[in-house]
C-alpha positions, 0 to 999 in steps of 0.5 A: 499499500505504501509502496505503492502510495509512492508510486503514484506521487513519482508518476505526478512527480514524473509527468510534470516535469516532463511538462515543464519541458516541453513546455520550454520546447512549444512555447513562442515565448520567454514569458510563457516558457518561464511559467509553463516551466515554473508552475510544471517543475514546482509542482513536480518536487513536490510530489516527489518531495512527498514521496519522499517523506511518505518513504522516510516515515514508513522507513522509520515506521519499519527500521526506526533509524533515525538518518531516514528523519534526517533525510525528510527533513533535508527535503523539506528543505529544499523544497521550500527553498525552491519554494522560494527561490523558483518563482522568484528568479523566474520574475528576475528572468522575466522583467530583464526579457522585459527590460531588454526590448523582449517582447511577449508574442501574442500580447495585446496590452502590456500593462507593465511597458504603459508602467514604465511610459507612467500612464495609465493601466 
């Protein structure tokens, strides 16, 4: 039962990470690529860490070795770091792309451009 839960979490993780990889090739501009890759890899990593935590709890229950608690805590800290840095990095890349003149592929209204020019949005 526990192994099947772990396998389901890993399958969800792999699926979303693959979708994030496809978004890098499929989407037309840097903004949509960032959106697809950031959302999918963050969601995929959440499920990978859930699989690690479930495995660690199962091993603690079966074996009683405290190293599995350490593994679960390290995975949780890594997940928190990823959830803080992934959106921040994507925002910085998108802002740098916009400031360097790279426009969205199909944007009708560019509110950020209007804000930079001092116009009302």
